[in-house]
C-alpha positions in Angstrom: 17.1 35.4 -10.3 15.7 35.1 -13.9 11.6 34.8 -13.9 12.1 31.7 -15.6 11.3 28.2 -13.4 13.9 26.3 -12.2 14.8 23.1 -13.7 15.5 20.4 -11.3 16.5 16.7 -11.9 15.5 14.4 -8.9 17.9 11.7 -7.6 17.0 9.4 -5.5 16.9 5.2 -5.3 13.4 5.1 -3.0 10.5 6.1 -5.7 8.1 7.1 -2.6 10.3 9.6 -1.4 11.1 11.1 -4.6 7.1 11.3 -5.3 6.2 13.1 -2.1 9.2 15.7 -2.7 8.1 16.2 -6.3 4.7 16.4 -5.3 5.6 19.5 -3.0 7.7 20.9 -5.3 4.5 21.0 -7.7 3.6 23.6 -5.4 5.8 26.4 -5.9 5.3 28.5 -9.3 9.0 29.2 -9.5 10.3 25.3 -9.9 10.0 22.5 -12.6 10.8 19.0 -12.0 11.8 18.2 -15.6 13.3 14.7 -14.5 13.9 11.9 -11.7 16.4 8.6 -11.9 16.7 5.7 -8.8 20.2 4.6 -10.4 22.9 6.2 -11.0 23.0 4.9 -14.9 19.9 6.5 -15.5 21.5 9.9 -14.2 23.7 9.6 -16.3 21.7 8.8 -18.9 19.5 11.2 -18.8 22.1 14.1 -18.7 23.8 13.1 -21.7 20.4 13.2 -23.2 19.8 16.6 -21.7 23.2 17.7 -23.3 22.3 16.9 -26.8 19.8 18.7 -26.7 20.5 21.6 -24.1 21.9 21.0 -20.7 20.6 24.4 -19.7 17.4 23.0 -19.3 18.5 21.6 -16.3 19.4 24.1 -13.4 20.0 22.3 -10.6 20.6 17.8 -9.4 18.8 17.4 -6.5 20.8 14.2 -5.2 20.8 11.8 -2.0 24.1 10.8 -1.7 23.4 6.7 -1.9 21.5 5.0 1.2 22.4 6.1 4.7 22.9 2.5 5.9 24.9 1.1 3.4 28.6 2.8 3.2 28.9 1.2 0.4 26.2 2.6 -1.4 27.1 6.2 -0.5 30.6 5.3 -1.8 29.1 5.0 -5.1 26.9 7.8 -4.7 30.2 9.9 -4.1 31.8 8.3 -7.5 28.6 9.8 -9.7 29.2 13.4 -8.0 32.5 13.1 -8.8 31.6 12.3 -12.6 28.4 14.5 -13.3 31.2 17.3 -11.8 33.7 16.0 -14.4 31.6 15.6 -17.6 29.0 18.7 -16.0 31.3 21.3 -14.3 29.0 24.2 -15.0 25.9 22.3 -13.3 25.4 23.0 -9.6 24.3 19.9 -7.7 22.6 20.1 -3.7 23.1 17.0 -1.9 19.4 16.6 -0.1 20.5 13.6 1.9 20.6 11.3 5.7 24.0 11.4 5.3 25.4 13.0 8.3 28.8 11.6 8.3 31.3 14.4 8.3 34.1 12.8 6.2 32.0 11.8 3.0 30.6 15.1 3.2 34.2 17.3 3.1 34.7 14.3 0.7 31.2 15.4 -1.4 32.8 19.5 -0.7 36.0 18.3 -2.1 34.8 17.0 -5.6 33.1 20.1 -5.9 29.4 20.3 -4.5 27.6 23.3 -4.4 25.2 22.3 -1.1 24.3 20.2 1.4 21.0 20.2 3.7 19.3 17.1 5.2 16.1 15.5 4.4 13.6 16.5 7.1 14.4 20.5 5.8 11.0 22.1 5.5 10.0 22.3 1.9 10.4 26.7 1.7 13.6 26.6 3.4 14.9 23.8 0.8 13.3 26.2 -2.1 15.1 29.0 -0.8 18.5 26.8 -0.8 18.2 26.1 -4.2 17.9 29.2 -5.5 20.6 30.5 -3.5 22.7 27.4 -5.1 21.8 28.1 -8.7 22.7 31.8 -8.1 26.3 30.5 -7.5 26.6 30.4 -3.7 26.8 27.5 -1.9 24.7 26.7 1.5 26.3 23.9 4.2 24.0 23.0 6.5 25.4 23.5 9.8 25.4 20.2 12.0 29.2 20.4 12.8 31.8 23.8 13.3 34.4 21.7 11.3 32.0 21.2 8.4 29.2 24.1 8.7 30.2 26.8 5.7 27.6 29.4 6.1 26.2 31.9 3.2 27.7 34.7 2.2 25.8 37.6 3.1 23.7 38.6 0.3 20.7 40.4 0.4 18.7 37.1 -0.2 19.6 35.4 2.5 21.3 36.8 5.7 24.2 35.5 7.4 22.4 36.2 10.3 18.9 35.1 11.2 16.7 38.1 11.0 14.0 37.6 14.7 11.3 38.0 11.8 12.6 34.6 9.8 13.3 32.4 13.4 10.2 33.5 14.2 8.7 32.1 10.4 10.8 29.0 10.7 9.4 28.0 14.1 5.8 28.4 13.3 6.7 26.2 10.3 8.3 23.6 12.2 5.3 23.7 14.3 3.2 23.5 11.6 4.7 20.8 10.3 4.8 19.1 13.5 1.2 19.2 13.8 0.2 18.0 10.4 2.7 15.1 11.4 0.5 14.0 14.8 -2.4 14.8 12.9 -1.8 12.4 9.8 -0.7 9.5 11.9 -3.9 9.9 13.8 -6.2 10.2 10.7 -4.6 7.0 9.0 -4.8 5.0 12.2 -8.8 6.1 12.5 -9.0 5.4 8.5 -7.7 2.2 9.1 -10.3 1.7 11.4 -13.2 2.8 9.1 -11.9 -0.1 6.4 -12.3 -2.9 8.8 -15.7 -4.8 6.8 -18.6 -5.9 9.1 -18.4 -3.1 11.9 -21.4 -1.8 13.9 -22.7 1.2 12.7 -22.6 2.8 15.9 -18.6 2.3 16.0 -18.6 3.5 12.0 -20.7 6.6 13.1 -18.1 7.7 16.0 -14.9 6.7 13.7 -16.2 8.6 11.2 -16.8 12.0 13.4 -13.3 11.1 14.4 -12.0 12.1 10.9 -13.9 15.1 10.7 -12.4 16.0 13.7 -8.9 15.2 13.0 -9.3 17.2 9.4 -11.0 20.2 10.5 -8.0 20.3 13.6 -5.5 20.3 10.0 -7.2 23.2 8.1 -6.9 25.1 11.7 -3.4 24.2 12.1 -2.6 25.1 8.4 -4.2 28.4 8.7 -3.3 29.4 12.4 0.2 28.7 11.8 0.9 29.5 8.1 3.2 31.9 7.2 3.0 34.3 4.4 4.8 32.5 2.0 2.9 29.0 3.1 -0.3 31.2 2.4 0.6 31.9 -0.8 1.5 28.2 -2.1 -1.6 27.5 -0.6 -3.7 29.7 -2.8 -1.3 28.7 -5.6 -2.0 25.3 -5.7 -5.8 25.8 -5.1 -6.2 27.9 -7.9 -3.7 26.0 -9.8 -5.7 22.5 -9.2 -9.3 24.8 -9.7 -8.1 25.2 -13.3 -7.2 22.0 -14.1 -10.6 20.4 -12.4 -13.9 21.7 -12.9 -14.7 21.5 -9.0 -15.5 23.6 -6.6 -13.1 24.7 -3.7 -14.1 23.0 -0.6 -14.4 26.1 1.9 -14.7 24.9 5.4 -17.8 25.8 7.3 -18.0 27.6 10.5 -19.0 23.8 13.0 -15.6 22.9 10.9 -17.5 19.7 9.4 -16.3 17.9 6.2 -18.4 15.9 4.0 -16.3 13.1 3.2 -17.4 12.6 -0.3 -16.1 15.8 -1.6 -14.0 15.3 -4.3 -10.1 16.0 -3.6 -8.3 19.3 -5.0 -5.0 17.2 -5.9 -2.9 16.1 -9.2 -2.9 12.6 -10.1 0.3 12.6 -8.4 -0.4 14.6 -5.4 -3.4 11.9 -5.0 -1.0 9.1 -5.7 1.5 10.3 -2.6 -1.7 10.6 -0.5 -2.7 6.9 -1.0 0.9 5.6 -0.8 1.4 7.3 2.8 -1.9 5.8 3.8 -0.5 2.3 2.9 2.8 3.0 4.4 1.5 3.6 7.7 -0.7 1.0 7.5 2.8 -1.3 6.6 3.6 -0.5 10.3 0.7 -2.5 11.7 1.1 -5.9 12.9 1.2 -8.2 9.4 0.3 -11.6 10.6 -2.4 -13.2 8.7 -5.8 -13.0 10.9 -8.2 -15.3 7.9 -8.7 -19.0 7.5 -6.6 -18.5 3.8 -3.5 -19.7 4.4 -0.7 -17.2 2.2 2.6 -17.7 0.9 3.9 -14.8 2.7 3.1 -16.4 6.2 6.3 -18.2 5.9 8.4 -14.7 6.2 9.6 -13.7 9.1 7.8 -10.2 10.6 10.7 -8.0 9.5 11.3 -9.7 6.0 7.7 -9.6 5.2 7.3 -5.9 6.2 10.4 -5.2 3.9 9.0 -7.4 0.9 5.5 -5.2 1.1 7.6 -2.3 1.0 9.9 -3.3 -1.8 6.6 -4.1 -3.8 5.0 -0.7 -3.2 8.3 0.7 -4.2 8.1 -0.6 -7.2 4.7 -0.2 -8.3 6.2 3.8 -7.4 8.3 3.1 -10.3 6.1 1.8 -12.6 3.5 4.5 -12.2 6.4 6.6 -13.1 7.3 4.8 -16.6 4.2 4.3 -17.5 3.6 8.5 -17.4 6.7 9.3 -18.9 6.0 6.6 -22.1 2.3 9.1 -21.8 0.3 5.5 -22.2 -3.5 5.9 -22.2 -6.1 4.2 -21.1 -7.2 2.3 -23.4 -3.5 0.4 -23.5 -3.3 -0.1 -19.5 -5.0 -3.4 -20.5 -3.6 -5.0 -23.3 -0.2 -4.3 -21.0 -1.8 -5.4 -17.5 0.0 -8.9 -17.7 3.4 -7.7 -18.8 2.9 -4.6 -16.0 2.9 -7.4 -13.1 5.2 -9.9 -15.0 7.8 -7.0 -14.9 6.7 -6.3 -11.4 7.5 -9.6 -10.3 10.7 -9.7 -11.9 12.1 -6.8 -10.1 11.0 -7.3 -6.6 11.8 -11.1 -7.1 15.5 -9.6 -8.3 16.1 -7.0 -5.4 14.3 -9.1 -2.6 16.5 -11.9 -2.9 19.1 -10.7 -5.1 20.5 -10.8 -8.5 23.8 -12.8 -7.5 22.7 -14.3 -4.3 23.7 -18.1 -3.6 22.7 -21.2 -1.9 23.9 -24.4 -0.9 22.1 -27.2 -3.2 23.0 -30.9 -2.5 26.6 -30.6 -3.5 26.3 -27.4 -5.9 25.8 -23.7 -5.5 22.7 -22.3 -7.3 21.5 -18.5 -8.0 18.2 -18.2 -6.2 16.8 -15.5 -8.8 17.3 -18.3 -11.5 15.2 -20.8 -9.3 12.4 -17.9 -9.0 12.3 -17.1 -12.4 11.8 -20.6 -13.9 8.4 -20.4 -12.5 7.3 -17.3 -14.4 4.7 -19.4 -16.1 2.9 -20.6 -13.5 3.2 -17.6 -11.3 1.9 -15.9 -14.4 -1.4 -17.8 -14.4 -2.2 -18.9 -10.8 -1.3 -15.8 -9.0 -0.9 -12.9 -11.3 -3.7 -12.7 -13.5 -5.9 -13.6 -10.9 -5.3 -10.4 -9.6 -8.6 -8.3 -9.6 -9.7 -4.6 -10.8 -5.6 -4.1 -11.3 -6.4 -1.8 -14.2 -8.7 0.0 -12.6 -6.5 0.8 -10.0 -3.6 2.5 -12.0 -6.3 4.2 -14.3 -7.5 5.7 -10.9 -3.5 6.6 -9.9 -2.7 7.8 -13.2 -5.8 9.7 -14.8 -7.8 10.0 -11.9 -10.5 8.2 -13.5 -14.0 7.7 -11.4 -14.3 4.0 -9.7 -16.9 1.8 -10.2 -17.0 -0.6 -7.3 -19.3 -2.2 -5.3 -22.2 -1.3 -8.0 -21.1 2.2 -6.9 -19.6 4.6 -8.9 -17.2 6.9 -6.9 -15.9 10.4 -7.6 -11.9 10.3 -8.2 -10.9 11.9 -5.3 -13.3 11.5 -2.7 -12.5 9.6 0.5 -14.6 6.9 -0.2 -12.7 6.0 -3.7 -9.5 6.6 -2.0 -10.8 3.8 0.9 -11.6 1.8 -2.3 -8.3 2.4 -3.8 -6.3 1.8 -0.8 -8.4 -1.9 -0.6 -7.3 -2.5 -4.4 -3.4 -1.5 -3.7 -2.9 -3.5 -0.7 -4.5 -6.9 -2.2 -1.9 -6.1 -5.0 0.9 -6.1 -2.8 0.0 -9.2 -0.9 -0.8 -11.0 -4.4 2.5 -10.1 -5.3 4.0 -10.9 -2.2 2.9 -14.2 -2.1 3.9 -14.4 -6.4 7.1 -14.0 -5.0 7.5 -16.3 -2.1 5.9 -19.2 -4.3 9.0 -20.0 -6.5 11.2 -20.3 -3.3 8.5 -22.5 -1.2 7.9 -25.0 -4.1 11.8 -25.1 -5.1 13.9 -24.2 -2.1 11.6 -24.7 0.2 13.9 -26.6 3.2 17.7 -25.2 2.4 18.9 -24.2 5.8 20.4 -20.6 4.3 16.9 -20.1 3.1 15.5 -20.8 6.4 17.8 -18.7 8.5 17.5 -16.0 6.1 13.6 -15.6 5.3 11.6 -18.1 7.7 9.5 -17.7 10.7 10.9 -19.6 13.3 7.8 -21.4 14.1 8.1 -22.9 10.7 11.8 -23.6 10.3 11.5 -27.5 11.2 10.9 -30.3 8.2 7.9 -30.9 9.4 6.2 -27.4 9.6 7.5 -26.3 6.2 5.9 -29.7 4.4 2.5 -28.7 6.9 2.6 -25.3 5.5 3.2 -26.5 1.9 0.2 -29.3 1.6 -2.4 -26.5 3.0 -1.0 -24.0 0.3 -1.4 -27.4 -2.1 -5.2 -27.4 -1.0 -5.9 -23.8 -1.1 -5.0 -23.8 -4.8 -6.7 -26.9 -5.5 -10.4 -26.0 -3.4 -10.0 -22.5 -5.2 -9.7 -24.0 -8.2 -12.5 -26.1 -8.2 -14.4 -24.6 -5.1 -14.2 -20.9 -4.1 -13.6 -19.4 -7.2 -16.6 -20.5 -9.2 -18.7 -19.8 -6.1 -17.3 -16.0 -6.1 -17.9 -15.6 -9.5 -21.3 -17.0 -9.3 -21.6 -14.6 -6.8 -20.1 -11.7 -8.3 -17.6 -10.8 -5.9 -13.5 -10.7 -5.6 -12.3 -11.6 -2.4 -9.2 -8.9 -1.6 -6.5 -9.3 1.3 -6.5 -6.1 3.2 -4.3 -4.5 5.6 -6.2 -3.9 9.3 -5.4 -3.1 12.3 -5.3 -6.6 14.1 -3.4 -8.0 10.8 -3.8 -9.2 7.2 -7.8 -9.4 6.8 -10.0 -10.7 4.2 -13.1 -8.8 2.5 -15.3 -8.8 -0.5 -16.4 -6.4 -3.1 -19.1 -6.7 -5.6 -17.8 -6.8 -9.4 -19.8 -8.0 -12.3 -18.5 -11.5 -13.7 -21.2 -12.7 -16.0 -18.5 -13.6 -19.2 -16.4 -15.3 -16.9 -19.7 -17.5 -15.3 -20.4 -18.6 -19.2 -17.0 -19.7 -19.5 -16.8 -22.3 -16.6 -16.9 -26.2 -17.9 -16.3 -29.3 -16.2 -16.6 -29.3 -12.1 -16.2 -25.4 -11.9 -19.4 -25.0 -14.0 -20.7 -28.3 -11.5 -20.4 -26.5 -8.7 -21.9 -23.4 -9.8 -24.9 -25.8 -10.6 -25.5 -27.0 -7.7 -25.3 -24.2 -5.7 -28.3 -23.0 -8.5 -30.2 -26.5 -7.7 -29.8 -25.8 -4.1 -31.1 -22.2 -4.0 -33.4 -23.5 -6.4 -35.1 -26.3 -3.8 -34.1 -24.7 -0.2 -37.2 -23.0 0.0 -39.2 -26.3 -1.0 -37.0 -28.4 1.2 -37.4 -26.3 3.9 -41.2 -26.2 3.6 -40.8 -30.3 3.8 -38.6 -30.5 6.3 -40.9 -28.1 8.0 -44.0 -30.0 7.5 -42.0 -33.9 8.3 -40.9 -31.8 11.6 -44.2 -30.9 12.3 -45.6 -34.5 11.7 -42.8 -36.2 14.0 -43.5 -33.7 16.7 -47.5 -34.9 16.4 -46.7 -38.2 16.2 -44.1 -38.3 19.2 -46.1 -36.1 21.0 -49.9 -37.1 20.3 -49.5 -40.4 19.4 -46.5 -41.9 21.0 -46.4 -39.9 23.9 -50.1 -40.6 24.7 -49.7 -44.1 23.7 -46.7 -44.2 26.7 -48.6 -42.2 29.0 -51.2 -44.5 29.0 -49.1 -47.6 29.5 -47.2 -45.9 32.1 -50.6 -45.1 34.1 -52.0 -48.7 33.4 -48.5 -49.9 35.1 -48.6 -47.8 37.9 -52.9 -48.8 38.7 -51.3 -52.3 38.6 -48.6 -52.0 40.7 -51.3 -49.9 42.9 -53.6 -52.6 43.0 -51.8 -55.7 43.5 -50.0 -53.9 46.7 -53.5 -52.8 48.0 -54.2 -56.6 47.7 -51.1 -58.2 49.5 -52.0 -55.6 52.4 -55.8 -56.7 52.7 -54.9 -60.5 52.6 -52.1 -59.9 55.7 -55.0 -57.9 57.8 -57.1 -60.9 57.4 
């Protein structure tokens, strides 16, 4: 093999998987991900552009054979493979797919695909397979004797695995399995740490658990590390140290880890870490436990989870597009509204379906056309109100420091990642609200919509109208009272994923300019709050004084007067009784 790095084109519909794979492959100095694509059209367009320059700039296409749950998608993926092989016969293709259908894999092999291995293959082994395929040898993962074709004997990969290779693979699998379990527990502990208002003692215990999990992960990665994984780890640390002027963090002898130590991660690796944590939280219950109605509350739990996951995918796509366009931090502010509008449109298109139709009266109408007609309202009422979007994207794209709650968090630190996860979760929930709102406003009581999307507790006409009225009052109160109050108190309300469901929290943010621009009722609300704050101490003193006076009057005057009257009555009754008794004796 040449010393030049292998140049790869990644093709997968799932942007989060592409991101994770790309981050994993970036740890290898002999590999370079030149480009990636999520659709067949994008793949062909990228290859056409590269062909005009020099197709040798791509050594291998790593391709997912469509969606594992859709046979039609797999057939389209097979057709793409055939088209690539027809136009570029010398360009090798490796299927990295969750598909295990024997017929499809045989069909893929017949059109000239050079190799296949399933998703979940250890990265170190995957790199070996890539090198074999690029070298002209085919590789087909053994899961069935009728499809299996082992590699020919070569100095790079023997046909019969050696005991050393078997032991190495066993260690690698144990290490990966341990990391998966630790990461799952770590995500759960981190989610609990993000719940606001916890007692100090409980937070300290959770922080201790987190340190123990991090130490356990460090031990597993060092005790079960193979020679190749150690080399990769050393390379990644040295590359990161060159890219960022930060010291390499060594684990102390007592295995404690400082939470606010910045992480030596590339922007993509940092994004992958945050998105993985968010994905783990999406597996938690998603019921709304706040006192505020949300549009997504109308959805069935599976549809709600599907929508939020889809938004996360589209956010990953947009971040990739922004990186490819080499946008600057200053430009983010200018195009923020365009980014959110595009995100909303793409999510709506995929969630409802581009050509999905429902019966409305005697007509068949396309859901998407109705939804997209509300773009102006959605932008004004929801999308433009999402806070700190520029800060979120700046952190994920450029690893900028984060200033929240009047505190500066270093990029990559545990605290910074926690704050960014909160901003990302709020973004997902609010965009989800924006997707559902037009549906509720215009198609809310259509039976097809109710059957396909709604929670069964909210399918009656009465419940739907009650839910819509609740949302309507929410926006009226928010516009006139809640939002002016939040501006006056210099805070933003965020919706986040907590173990018990969707919760609400607040963060400090300077909003002086918004306060100056308030007018009408919104201004009077803030003046009322200020007046209340101004007279509250005096009024409290006055009420306290009046209360003391009332107590004095009731106890010292009225109480004593009543006491004297009662005493006189009792004495009078006693005197009468005594006189009557004396008369009887006489």
